[in-house]
C-alpha positions, 0 to 999 in steps of 0.5 A: 555610787554613780550608778545609784545616784543616777538611778534615784536621781540624786547628786553624788555629793548628797549621797556621800554626805549622808553615808558619811554622816556629815549631812546636818539633820533638819531641825525644823523651822524656827525664828525668834520673831515668830514667837511674838507673831504667834502670841498675837495670832490666836486673838485675831483668829478668835475674833474673826473665825471666817478669815483666812491667812491673807486677811489675818496677815493684813490685820496683823500688819495693821496692828504691827504698823500702829506699834511701829514694828515691821510687817510680817510676810504672808507666807510666814503667817501661813507657816505659823498658823499651819504649825499651830492649827489655826488655819481654816478647815 
């Protein structure tokens, strides 16, 4: 096991967990708060088709602050827009 781990440059514990089936499979990224963000994004993107995710994030955060909700991180907005095919081409 040590030789294999050295050759593929992986940790032995990772290989051991994968072989024994104790490693958890990745289920993808999902947060409950993303659903509310996803409902607002298509409206903003449809109004301003030339805006990228940084500007959309600024608009979204302005709307959220006016409603008294916490702002959203631009990386989260990028991830949601990428998964929903809302990014600029």
